[in-house]
Each structure stands twice: as C-alpha cells, then as structure tokens.
PASEBA-1860 file (N, C-alpha, C; in nm, 3 decimals):
! residues 220
1> MTEPLWLT> 5.312/-6.189/12.484/5.221/-6.077/12.507/5.082/-6.113/12.455 ~ 4.980/-6.085/12.535/4.844/-6.114/12.495/4.800/-6.022/12.381 ~ 4.740/-6.080/12.279/4.694/-6.001/12.165/4.574/-5.916/12.205 ~ 4.567/-5.790/12.160/4.451/-5.706/12.192/4.322/-5.767/12.139 ~ 4.214/-5.749/12.216/4.086/-5.809/12.179/4.036/-5.757/12.045 ~ 4.054/-5.625/12.017/4.003/-5.570/11.892/4.067/-5.638/11.772 ~ 4.196/-5.672/11.785/4.268/-5.734/11.675/4.218/-5.878/11.653 ~ 4.203/-5.951/11.764/4.153/-6.088/11.756/4.014/-6.091/11.694
9> ETRAAYDT> 3.926/-6.000/11.739/3.789/-5.998/11.688/3.784/-5.960/11.541 ~ 3.863/-5.862/11.502/3.862/-5.817/11.363/3.911/-5.928/11.270 ~ 4.020/-5.993/11.307/4.072/-6.103/11.226/3.968/-6.215/11.215 ~ 3.910/-6.254/11.328/3.813/-6.364/11.327/3.692/-6.329/11.242 ~ 3.645/-6.204/11.252/3.528/-6.163/11.174/3.555/-6.173/11.025 ~ 3.669/-6.121/10.982/3.698/-6.121/10.838/3.736/-6.259/10.787 ~ 3.797/-6.341/10.871/3.816/-6.481/10.831/3.680/-6.548/10.806 ~ 3.583/-6.517/10.892/3.451/-6.578/10.881/3.378/-6.536/10.754
17> VAVDYARM> 3.387/-6.408/10.719/3.305/-6.357/10.608/3.379/-6.355/10.474 ~ 3.506/-6.393/10.470/3.591/-6.368/10.352/3.527/-6.412/10.221 ~ 3.481/-6.535/10.214/3.428/-6.588/10.088/3.301/-6.514/10.047 ~ 3.212/-6.490/10.142/3.087/-6.422/10.108/3.110/-6.273/10.084 ~ 3.207/-6.214/10.151/3.244/-6.075/10.121/3.282/-6.062/9.974 ~ 3.367/-6.151/9.927/3.410/-6.147/9.788/3.293/-6.167/9.693 ~ 3.198/-6.250/9.733/3.082/-6.277/9.648/2.985/-6.159/9.646 ~ 2.971/-6.089/9.758/2.869/-5.987/9.770/2.917/-5.846/9.734
25> IPEVLEGP> 3.048/-5.821/9.745/3.101/-5.687/9.717/3.157/-5.686/9.575 ~ 3.103/-5.603/9.486/3.155/-5.596/9.349/3.303/-5.557/9.347 ~ 3.368/-5.589/9.236/3.511/-5.562/9.228/3.541/-5.414/9.248 ~ 3.462/-5.326/9.189/3.476/-5.183/9.214/3.338/-5.128/9.250 ~ 3.314/-5.116/9.379/3.187/-5.065/9.429/3.186/-4.912/9.431 ~ 3.304/-4.851/9.435/3.317/-4.708/9.460/3.251/-4.623/9.351 ~ 3.200/-4.509/9.392/3.142/-4.414/9.299/3.248/-4.327/9.234 ~ 3.206/-4.229/9.153/3.302/-4.152/9.075/3.398/-4.068/9.158
33> LARGMLAA> 3.354/-4.014/9.272/3.444/-3.933/9.352/3.554/-4.017/9.416 ~ 3.518/-4.133/9.469/3.618/-4.222/9.526/3.714/-4.271/9.418 ~ 3.661/-4.308/9.302/3.748/-4.352/9.193/3.841/-4.239/9.149 ~ 3.791/-4.116/9.157/3.875/-4.002/9.124/3.992/-3.988/9.219 ~ 3.969/-4.010/9.349/4.079/-4.003/9.446/4.180/-4.115/9.421 ~ 4.130/-4.235/9.389/4.222/-4.345/9.357/4.305/-4.313/9.233 ~ 4.241/-4.256/9.132/4.312/-4.221/9.009/4.416/-4.112/9.035 ~ 4.380/-4.013/9.116/4.474/-3.906/9.149/4.595/-3.961/9.223
41> FAEMVGPG> 4.569/-4.051/9.318/4.678/-4.114/9.392/4.771/-4.190/9.297 ~ 4.712/-4.269/9.207/4.793/-4.347/9.113/4.878/-4.257/9.025 ~ 4.820/-4.147/8.979/4.895/-4.056/8.893/5.007/-3.987/8.969 ~ 4.982/-3.949/9.094/5.083/-3.880/9.173/5.199/-3.971/9.211 ~ 5.169/-4.098/9.241/5.277/-4.193/9.273/5.356/-4.229/9.149 ~ 5.286/-4.262/9.042/5.351/-4.296/8.917/5.386/-4.444/8.910 ~ 5.404/-4.497/8.789/5.431/-4.640/8.769/5.572/-4.678/8.811 ~ 5.586/-4.807/8.843/5.719/-4.862/8.866/5.778/-4.838/9.002
49> RPVLEVGC> 5.703/-4.778/9.094/5.752/-4.752/9.229/5.667/-4.829/9.328 ~ 5.726/-4.883/9.435/5.654/-4.976/9.521/5.544/-4.910/9.604 ~ 5.428/-4.975/9.605/5.310/-4.928/9.678/5.253/-5.046/9.755 ~ 5.198/-5.018/9.874/5.136/-5.121/9.956/4.997/-5.076/9.997 ~ 4.899/-5.167/9.986/4.769/-5.143/10.045/4.760/-5.221/10.176 ~ 4.740/-5.151/10.287/4.726/-5.217/10.417/4.578/-5.235/10.447 ~ 4.544/-5.355/10.495/4.402/-5.387/10.510/4.337/-5.407/10.375 ~ 4.402/-5.485/10.290/4.360/-5.497/10.149/4.238/-5.585/10.131
57> GTGRITAH> 4.199/-5.660/10.234/4.082/-5.747/10.220/4.097/-5.846/10.106 ~ 3.996/-5.853/10.021/3.998/-5.949/9.911/4.076/-5.900/9.790 ~ 4.140/-5.784/9.802/4.232/-5.738/9.698/4.170/-5.656/9.587 ~ 4.043/-5.618/9.599/3.977/-5.552/9.486/4.035/-5.413/9.459 ~ 4.069/-5.337/9.565/4.127/-5.204/9.544/4.273/-5.217/9.500 ~ 4.344/-5.314/9.556/4.481/-5.341/9.510/4.480/-5.369/9.360 ~ 4.387/-5.452/9.315/4.379/-5.486/9.173/4.340/-5.364/9.089 ~ 4.249/-5.283/9.140/4.209/-5.162/9.068/4.327/-5.068/9.048
65> LHRLGLDI> 4.406/-5.048/9.153/4.522/-4.960/9.142/4.630/-5.022/9.053 ~ 4.640/-5.154/9.053/4.732/-5.221/8.961/4.693/-5.193/8.817 ~ 4.563/-5.196/8.789/4.516/-5.166/8.654/4.542/-5.020/8.616 ~ 4.554/-4.935/8.717/4.588/-4.795/8.692/4.738/-4.774/8.677 ~ 4.815/-4.881/8.681/4.957/-4.874/8.650/5.051/-4.883/8.768 ~ 5.000/-4.905/8.889/5.088/-4.907/9.005/5.152/-5.044/9.027 ~ 5.273/-5.043/9.079/5.342/-5.164/9.122/5.303/-5.187/9.268 ~ 5.189/-5.252/9.290/5.127/-5.255/9.422/5.111/-5.397/9.472
73> SGADLSPG> 5.125/-5.413/9.603/5.096/-5.539/9.671/5.000/-5.509/9.786 ~ 4.950/-5.615/9.850/4.853/-5.597/9.957/4.890/-5.675/10.081 ~ 4.847/-5.624/10.196/4.864/-5.694/10.323/4.735/-5.683/10.402 ~ 4.700/-5.790/10.472/4.577/-5.788/10.551/4.595/-5.873/10.675 ~ 4.525/-5.832/10.780/4.529/-5.904/10.907/4.470/-6.043/10.897 ~ 4.373/-6.061/10.807/4.296/-6.185/10.798/4.356/-6.283/10.698 ~ 4.403/-6.398/10.744/4.449/-6.500/10.648/4.341/-6.543/10.550 ~ 4.215/-6.544/10.596/4.107/-6.582/10.506/4.091/-6.484/10.392
81> MVEVARST> 4.099/-6.354/10.420/4.090/-6.254/10.315/4.209/-6.264/10.220 ~ 4.328/-6.286/10.275/4.447/-6.298/10.191/4.437/-6.419/10.099 ~ 4.384/-6.528/10.149/4.366/-6.648/10.066/4.273/-6.619/9.948 ~ 4.162/-6.548/9.975/4.071/-6.512/9.866/4.139/-6.418/9.768 ~ 4.213/-6.320/9.818/4.283/-6.226/9.730/4.383/-6.298/9.640 ~ 4.457/-6.390/9.697/4.557/-6.463/9.617/4.492/-6.547/9.508 ~ 4.378/-6.610/9.540/4.312/-6.694/9.440/4.242/-6.610/9.333 ~ 4.195/-6.491/9.371/4.124/-6.405/9.276/4.220/-6.330/9.185
89> YPELRFEV> 4.333/-6.288/9.240/4.431/-6.209/9.164/4.570/-6.273/9.177 ~ 4.590/-6.389/9.115/4.717/-6.461/9.132/4.837/-6.387/9.078 ~ 4.815/-6.287/8.994/4.927/-6.210/8.939/4.981/-6.107/9.037 ~ 4.911/-6.085/9.149/4.951/-5.985/9.247/5.005/-6.051/9.374 ~ 5.072/-5.972/9.458/5.133/-6.022/9.581/5.048/-5.979/9.701 ~ 5.015/-6.077/9.785/4.939/-6.051/9.907/5.003/-6.125/10.022 ~ 5.012/-6.058/10.138/5.071/-6.117/10.256/4.982/-6.090/10.377 ~ 4.994/-6.177/10.478/4.927/-6.153/10.605/5.013/-6.057/10.686
97> GSMTDLAV> 4.951/-5.952/10.739/5.026/-5.855/10.818/4.935/-5.752/10.879 ~ 4.982/-5.685/10.982/4.904/-5.585/11.054/4.963/-5.446/11.034 ~ 4.877/-5.346/11.016/4.925/-5.209/11.000/4.980/-5.152/11.130 ~ 4.953/-5.218/11.243/5.009/-5.172/11.369/5.152/-5.221/11.388 ~ 5.200/-5.306/11.298/5.337/-5.359/11.308/5.385/-5.392/11.166 ~ 5.406/-5.287/11.087/5.440/-5.306/10.947/5.581/-5.363/10.931 ~ 5.589/-5.478/10.864/5.718/-5.541/10.838/5.774/-5.487/10.706 ~ 5.801/-5.356/10.705/5.848/-5.286/10.586/5.967/-5.199/10.627
105> PDGALAGL> 6.077/-5.203/10.553/6.192/-5.119/10.589/6.159/-4.970/10.582 ~ 6.234/-4.893/10.656/6.215/-4.748/10.656/6.230/-4.692/10.515 ~ 6.135/-4.608/10.476/6.146/-4.536/10.349/6.139/-4.624/10.226 ~ 6.079/-4.744/10.239/6.082/-4.839/10.127/5.971/-4.816/10.025 ~ 5.867/-4.740/10.060/5.749/-4.729/9.974/5.734/-4.591/9.913 ~ 5.682/-4.589/9.791/5.646/-4.463/9.726/5.501/-4.428/9.752 ~ 5.421/-4.526/9.792/5.280/-4.502/9.818/5.224/-4.603/9.916 ~ 5.123/-4.560/9.992/5.057/-4.646/10.090/4.908/-4.613/10.087
113> VAWYSIIH> 4.826/-4.717/10.087/4.680/-4.702/10.082/4.619/-4.774/10.202 ~ 4.528/-4.703/10.272/4.450/-4.764/10.379/4.304/-4.734/10.347 ~ 4.242/-4.822/10.269/4.109/-4.800/10.214/4.006/-4.866/10.304 ~ 3.942/-4.788/10.390/3.845/-4.837/10.487/3.904/-4.947/10.576 ~ 4.030/-4.931/10.615/4.092/-5.030/10.702/4.125/-4.975/10.840 ~ 4.156/-4.844/10.852/4.183/-4.791/10.986/4.055/-4.779/11.067 ~ 3.940/-4.802/11.005/3.812/-4.788/11.076/3.790/-4.897/11.181 ~ 3.875/-4.998/11.183/3.861/-5.103/11.283/3.958/-5.086/11.399
121> LPPELLPD> 4.043/-4.986/11.395/4.139/-4.962/11.502/4.079/-4.871/11.607 ~ 4.099/-4.900/11.735/4.062/-4.803/11.837/4.130/-4.669/11.806 ~ 4.057/-4.559/11.807/4.113/-4.431/11.763/4.239/-4.387/11.836 ~ 4.255/-4.431/11.962/4.376/-4.391/12.035/4.503/-4.450/11.976 ~ 4.489/-4.552/11.890/4.606/-4.613/11.825/4.649/-4.539/11.699 ~ 4.564/-4.451/11.646/4.592/-4.391/11.516/4.721/-4.307/11.512 ~ 4.753/-4.228/11.613/4.880/-4.154/11.604/5.001/-4.245/11.584 ~ 5.008/-4.356/11.655/5.120/-4.449/11.637/5.116/-4.515/11.499
129> VFAGFHRV> 4.996/-4.548/11.452/4.983/-4.608/11.319/5.028/-4.510/11.211 ~ 4.988/-4.384/11.223/5.029/-4.284/11.125/5.179/-4.261/11.130 ~ 5.238/-4.269/11.249/5.385/-4.259/11.258/5.450/-4.376/11.184 ~ 5.389/-4.495/11.192/5.441/-4.609/11.117/5.427/-4.590/10.968 ~ 5.316/-4.532/10.924/5.298/-4.503/10.782/5.408/-4.406/10.735 ~ 5.434/-4.304/10.815/5.538/-4.206/10.780/5.674/-4.273/10.771 ~ 5.701/-4.366/10.860/5.831/-4.435/10.861/5.856/-4.512/10.734 ~ 5.754/-4.585/10.685/5.777/-4.674/10.570/5.772/-4.601/10.436
137> LAPGGHLL> 5.719/-4.479/10.434/5.715/-4.403/10.309/5.845/-4.328/10.288 ~ 5.890/-4.328/10.164/6.007/-4.249/10.127/5.970/-4.101/10.127 ~ 6.066/-4.012/10.146/6.037/-3.869/10.130/5.973/-3.844/9.993 ~ 5.864/-3.769/9.993/5.787/-3.747/9.872/5.683/-3.852/9.845 ~ 5.673/-3.955/9.934/5.575/-4.062/9.916/5.435/-4.016/9.950 ~ 5.336/-4.087/9.896/5.196/-4.048/9.908/5.116/-4.150/9.989 ~ 5.021/-4.099/10.066/4.933/-4.181/10.148/4.788/-4.148/10.113 ~ 4.706/-4.251/10.093/4.563/-4.233/10.067/4.483/-4.312/10.169
145> IAVKAGDC> 4.391/-4.243/10.236/4.308/-4.303/10.340/4.161/-4.282/10.305 ~ 4.079/-4.386/10.324/3.934/-4.374/10.311/3.870/-4.419/10.442 ~ 3.771/-4.342/10.489/3.704/-4.373/10.615/3.556/-4.338/10.605 ~ 3.479/-4.386/10.702/3.343/-4.342/10.722/3.349/-4.216/10.809 ~ 3.292/-4.107/10.760/3.308/-3.978/10.827/3.204/-3.959/10.937 ~ 3.251/-3.941/11.060/3.163/-3.922/11.173/3.243/-3.925/11.301 ~ 3.179/-3.959/11.411/3.250/-3.966/11.538/3.175/-4.060/11.632 ~ 3.182/-4.190/11.602/3.112/-4.287/11.685/3.171/-4.425/11.663
153> RIRLTQAY> 3.135/-4.516/11.753/3.174/-4.657/11.740/3.048/-4.739/11.723 ~ 3.049/-4.830/11.625/2.935/-4.920/11.601/2.983/-5.063/11.621 ~ 2.912/-5.136/11.703/2.942/-5.276/11.728/2.862/-5.361/11.633 ~ 2.931/-5.435/11.546/2.863/-5.520/11.449/2.852/-5.663/11.502 ~ 2.733/-5.720/11.488/2.712/-5.860/11.527/2.664/-5.944/11.409 ~ 2.636/-5.879/11.295/2.598/-5.948/11.173/2.670/-5.882/11.057 ~ 2.728/-5.960/10.968/2.793/-5.903/10.850/2.802/-6.009/10.741 ~ 2.759/-5.973/10.621/2.772/-6.058/10.502/2.715/-6.198/10.525
161> GHEVEYDV> 2.603/-6.202/10.597/2.533/-6.328/10.619/2.587/-6.413/10.733 ~ 2.673/-6.355/10.817/2.734/-6.431/10.926/2.719/-6.358/11.059 ~ 2.720/-6.435/11.167/2.728/-6.376/11.301/2.874/-6.347/11.333 ~ 2.901/-6.224/11.371/3.037/-6.179/11.400/3.033/-6.085/11.520 ~ 3.151/-6.047/11.567/3.161/-5.944/11.670/3.287/-5.864/11.644 ~ 3.268/-5.739/11.601/3.381/-5.648/11.584/3.330/-5.506/11.575 ~ 3.422/-5.410/11.583/3.385/-5.269/11.589/3.419/-5.197/11.459 ~ 3.336/-5.100/11.426/3.363/-5.006/11.317/3.358/-4.865/11.375
169> YWLPPERL> 3.463/-4.788/11.351/3.469/-4.651/11.401/3.446/-4.553/11.285 ~ 3.353/-4.462/11.307/3.333/-4.349/11.216/3.423/-4.237/11.266 ~ 3.505/-4.180/11.178/3.614/-4.093/11.220/3.600/-3.953/11.161 ~ 3.625/-3.849/11.240/3.616/-3.711/11.189/3.736/-3.678/11.101 ~ 3.715/-3.640/10.976/3.828/-3.611/10.888/3.917/-3.498/10.939 ~ 3.859/-3.400/11.009/3.940/-3.291/11.061/4.042/-3.342/11.164 ~ 3.998/-3.435/11.251/4.089/-3.492/11.349/4.196/-3.577/11.281 ~ 4.156/-3.653/11.179/4.255/-3.732/11.106/4.360/-3.642/11.042
177> AEQLTAAG> 4.319/-3.530/10.984/4.413/-3.437/10.923/4.510/-3.384/11.027 ~ 4.460/-3.352/11.146/4.548/-3.303/11.253/4.649/-3.411/11.294 ~ 4.601/-3.535/11.305/4.690/-3.644/11.345/4.794/-3.674/11.238 ~ 4.755/-3.666/11.112/4.851/-3.687/11.004/4.957/-3.578/11.004 ~ 4.914/-3.455/11.025/5.009/-3.344/11.031/5.106/-3.363/11.147 ~ 5.055/-3.405/11.263/5.141/-3.429/11.378/5.241/-3.541/11.353 ~ 5.203/-3.637/11.266/5.293/-3.749/11.232/5.398/-3.710/11.128 ~ 5.389/-3.588/11.075/5.489/-3.541/10.980/5.442/-3.533/10.837
185> FTVHATLV> 5.314/-3.559/10.812/5.259/-3.551/10.677/5.211/-3.410/10.645 ~ 5.204/-3.381/10.517/5.131/-3.266/10.466/5.004/-3.318/10.401 ~ 4.888/-3.275/10.451/4.761/-3.319/10.394/4.736/-3.239/10.268 ~ 4.737/-3.307/10.155/4.728/-3.242/10.024/4.582/-3.218/9.983 ~ 4.493/-3.311/10.019/4.352/-3.296/9.981/4.266/-3.378/10.075 ~ 4.147/-3.322/10.105/4.045/-3.393/10.182/3.913/-3.381/10.107 ~ 3.849/-3.495/10.086/3.719/-3.497/10.017/3.619/-3.567/10.107 ~ 3.509/-3.500/10.135/3.398/-3.560/10.209/3.277/-3.562/10.117
193> RQPETLGD> 3.223/-3.680/10.094/3.105/-3.690/10.008/2.987/-3.742/10.088 ~ 2.869/-3.707/10.045/2.746/-3.755/10.106/2.715/-3.896/10.055 ~ 2.626/-3.969/10.123/2.592/-4.105/10.078/2.545/-4.105/9.933 ~ 2.595/-4.203/9.857/2.555/-4.211/9.716/2.520/-4.351/9.672 ~ 2.534/-4.449/9.762/2.494/-4.586/9.729/2.405/-4.638/9.842 ~ 2.334/-4.747/9.816/2.246/-4.804/9.916/2.323/-4.852/10.038 ~ 2.448/-4.887/10.020/2.528/-4.935/10.132/2.583/-4.825/10.220 ~ 2.575/-4.702/10.178/2.625/-4.590/10.258/2.526/-4.554/10.368
201> RGPQAFLL> 2.574/-4.548/10.490/2.489/-4.507/10.602/2.524/-4.366/10.650 ~ 2.611/-4.299/10.580/2.652/-4.166/10.618/2.763/-4.117/10.527 ~ 2.816/-3.998/10.554/2.923/-3.942/10.469/3.048/-4.029/10.471 ~ 3.124/-4.017/10.364/3.251/-4.088/10.349/3.361/-3.984/10.326 ~ 3.480/-4.011/10.378/3.589/-3.914/10.366/3.713/-3.981/10.308 ~ 3.788/-3.903/10.230/3.911/-3.949/10.165/4.018/-3.844/10.189 ~ 4.133/-3.886/10.239/4.243/-3.793/10.266/4.366/-3.838/10.188 ~ 4.425/-3.746/10.117/4.548/-3.770/10.042/4.658/-3.687/10.107
209> AIRPADAP> 4.762/-3.753/10.156/4.870/-3.686/10.227/5.004/-3.722/10.166 ~ 5.104/-3.639/10.194/5.238/-3.656/10.139/5.339/-3.650/10.252 ~ 5.435/-3.741/10.250/5.550/-3.725/10.337/5.644/-3.627/10.268 ~ 5.665/-3.508/10.324/5.746/-3.407/10.254/5.885/-3.458/10.221 ~ 5.935/-3.411/10.108/6.073/-3.442/10.071/6.168/-3.381/10.173 ~ 6.278/-3.450/10.198/6.377/-3.397/10.292/6.432/-3.265/10.243 ~ 6.451/-3.172/10.334/6.511/-3.043/10.297/6.658/-3.065/10.258 ~ 6.705/-2.993/10.154/6.846/-3.008/10.118/6.936/-2.962/10.231
217> AEPA> 7.047/-3.031/10.243/7.142/-2.998/10.348/7.201/-2.860/10.325 ~ 7.224/-2.787/10.434/7.286/-2.655/10.424/7.432/-2.672/10.382 ~ 7.482/-2.585/10.294/7.622/-2.594/10.255/7.714/-2.570/10.375 ~ 7.823/-2.642/10.378/7.917/-2.629/10.490/7.985/-2.492/10.486
END
C-alpha cells in the first residue's frame, strides 16, 4: 500500500530538522498554564502506571512528565527525532511508530499524551485516531492533547533553519471535544490560552479527557 503523502512529508521534515530542533527548542518551552495541564495530567494518572507520548519528537515533554513521576515512554514517526531523544534521555524508552497505527495492546495504557502532534494529521483522520487512543487506554485512563487553536492549514517550507515541506493544522478545540466525545471519551477540561511567547502565532488549546470506567455488570 502506498504511504500517504502527508505522512511521508512529515517524517522527512522532522528527520531533516531533528538535530537543530533539539538545539533551538529549550527542554521546557511551555509557559505556566501549559505546565499546569501537564502537572494535572501527571497527578491524575499517578506514578507506576504505563503512559505513552505519541509524537514525542526529541523527548523533552516525555522527560518532563518522567520528572513529574510518570512511568512514560515515547513514540514518534521520525527516526531522526527518536535517535535524538534516545541520545538525550538514555534512561527513557523511545520507539519509532505512528499514532495512526498504534502497536499497543487494547487497554494497556493508563495515560496517553499527544503534545502538538495531531496538528500534522489531515483533520478527517482525527476520528479514527481518537478511536485508536480510546482503544489503547484502560478504563479510567487519561488523555492529554495540545494543539494550535484555530481552523486553518499552513504549509511550511522553512523550519529550524532548513527547507522542508509539510502541513500544520490549527484546530478548533470545540470540534476536538465533540470528536473525543464521539470516540467514547469524557472531556474533563479544556484550556485555551492567548499567545504568551514570541513563538506563538495565535491561541493554544489543551484538552484533558478520560476514558470512562466500565459500568459494573448488572446482577444476574
């Protein structure tokens, strides 16, 4: 089967920029509101239970959540990004993988993080991706998503000092909440913040969702 163009372009772009991305992006770039959502997620999941960050890039958010006590690993489409993550954080586990085809058993995770990673997927794929997130989370598991809040597609041809070609989608948080609900999640919190750093070109959104615990069986 021919690989979709968006996937090929996204992988190639991040393979190209991986080393300079790690050099140019601080380990924790996020402001206090974003860090607060990460901290809330870590506290709600709790230590000692398996968590995966999909689209982990160079591993900086995976490492941040590890420092907050989570038993977390990372997966990314780009082998170049995974190589940088492994060399930067050798104590953590990183694998090459795609969120559109998660190689994770059903109900295996207590938490899942997609931190600015679904923004590269064509929006029509999101319902299926969210269904996959629901599948791999155990009942009561938590999902944290970060996106650029809006409703447009931007074609990037320059990034981190390199010529590239890939898309970034700005996504409406209200639509994401509807899609998560349709996939079986309960959206616990949505935070939309205005630009607060020089790198922000618009509002940013964070959604925290829960796969509801299974209802107890009715007595016979």
